[in-house]
N, C-alpha and C positions, 0 to 999 in steps of 0.2 A: 240502156236496155237493148237487147237484140231485136231487131225488126226484120226477121227473115221468114220466108214462106215455108221452108222445109228444114226441120231440125233432124240431124242424123238419128236413126233408130238403133239403139244399142241395148237398152234395158227393157224396152217394151212396157214402160210405165210412165207416169207423170214426170219422173226424174229426167227423161230425155229432153224435156222442155225446161224444167226448173234449173238443172245443174249448169247447162251452158250460160243461162242468164245470171246465175249466181256467180259463177267463175269470172264472167266478164265484169260484173260489178266489183268483185274483189280486186281484180287487176287494175281497174279504173281508179279505185280509191286506195290503192296500195300506198302506204306511207301516211295516209290521212287519218288513220285510226290506230289506237294502241290497244284498247280494251274491247273485248267482244263477249256478249252473252248470247248463247244459243238456247232459245226457248223451244223445247221439244227436241232435245239432243239425242234421245234414244235412237239407236241404229244409225247414227250419222257417221260412224267410223267408215262404213263402206261406201259413203257417198261424198262427203265434203269436209269432214272434220280435219283431215290431214292438210288440206289446202288452206283452211282457216288458220290452223296451227302455225303454218309457215309465215303468216302475215301479222299475227297478233302477239303482242308482248304479254298480255294477260288474256287468257281464254277460259271462260267459265261455261259449263253446260248445266242445263236444268231440265228435269223431266220427272214425272211421278214414278216412272219405272227406272230401276237401276240398270246401268249398262257398263260392265267392267271394261270392255274394250274402249269405250269412249273415255272412261275414267283415266285410262293410261295415257290418253292424248291431251286432255285438258288439264289446266292447273287446279281446278276445283269443279266438282260435280255436285250440284244440289239435287237431292232426291225429294221432291215435294211439289206442291201446287203453286204455280206462278202467282196466282191471285192472293195467296196467303204469305208469300215470302217477302220479307223486308230486305230490299236490295238497294245497294248503292247504284248510282247511274253508271252507265257504260257508254263508251264512244259509239259503239255499233251494236244494235240488237237484231238478231236474226231469228226468223220464225218461219220455217219451211214446212208446209203441209201439216200444220198442227192445229190451227185455230178451229178447223172444222170438226175436231174431236172434243173440243172444250165443252164441258157440261155433260158429256155422254160417256167418255172413256179416257183414262181409267177413273177419273174423279167425276162423280155425278153431281149436277146442280138441278134444282127444281125447274128453273127456266134457263135453258141453254142459250137463248138469244140474249138475255140480260147478261149472263156470264161472259159471253163473247164480246159484248160491247165493253164491259169492264176490262176484259183481257186486252182488247185493242187499245183502249185508253192507257192502260198500264204500260204497254209496249212503248207508246209515245212518251210517256212520262219517264221511263227508264233510260231511253236513248238520249245521249247528249248531242250526237251528230247525225247518225244514220240509222234507218230502219229498212230492212229487206224482209218482205213477207209474201208468201204465196198461199193460195187456197182455191178450191173449186167453186165456181159460181153457176147459178142457173135456177130453174124452177125447184120448188120445195121437194126434197126427197130425203128419206132417212134410212140408214142401215142401223137397225136396232142395236143399242149398246156399243156402237162404234163411231159413227160419224153422220153428219147431215150436211147437205149442200148449203153454201152461203147464198141466201136469196138476194135478188136485186135491191130490195129496200134496205137491207142491212149493209150491203156493199156501198150503196149510195150514201148512207149515213157515215161510213168510214171515209169515203172520199170527201165528204163535207168537213170532217175533222182535220184532214191534212191539207185543205185548200190554201191555207195561209203559209204553208211550208213549201219549199221547192220539192216538187215530186214528179215522178214519171210512172205511168200506169200502163201495163200491157195486158191484153187479153189474147189468149191462145186457144186453139181448138184442134182436136184430132177426131177423125172418123172412128177411131178405136185403137189406142196404142198397143193393147194386148194382142191384137191381130196384125200388128206391124204397120199400121197406118201412121204416118209421121205427124208430129205436131207442127203447127204453123201459126203465124200471126193471124188474128181474127179481129172481130169488132165486139164492143161491149154489147150491142144489141143481139148479136148472134149467140153469144155466150149466155146472156141473161135469159134468152128464150129456150135454151137447151133443157131437155128433160132427161134426167139420168135413167139409164136402162141397165139393169143388173147384168145381162148377158154381154154387154159391151164394156161396162166400167166407166170411169170418169173420162169425159171428153173435153172438159173446159178447165182453164186455169187463169186466174187473175194474179198478176205480180205487181206489187207496189214497192217503189223505191222512194224513200222520204229522206230529205236532207234538212236539218234544222239549223 
């Protein structure tokens, strides 16, 4: 995982932090995985799908929303709810900025926190070798019918689930990527204490790399 203080600002979004970390992981694990499942593959064509395609013998995408552009890149595209799909294991399971939407959009669940815990556990169960996941963390905040920040207690419960696996966890912070402030390495404490502000947008990212 990249431990750098300033990431280049090119997209003015969370992707300026996530993509360099993901691409570094892909290159570091090149040749160590064959099959990949991208959970939350919608819109990935413009971000990372082509890079994953180059390294995966079998590349499947899954999302509740159909994406014809991604369908042309992957071998198979599942249009459905990850929690309800009966899937075979994959060497590598990828989940980039998706779990914060679970239970709210586009599939709603009565208790999104419970749904996200089930979702995270299923990611672990579906991966034979590697998991790469990113999500915003901080104080409780909700954007209605879209997403909500992963709170410290839930993040800690997921860290507890991966503690017996080889894992690397990074926390990153930006003063405001939409205004051109770069992402940089931060601390768990700073990210956990952060309060989302609508006018600024997301300022925190947690990335977990898990090897089984």
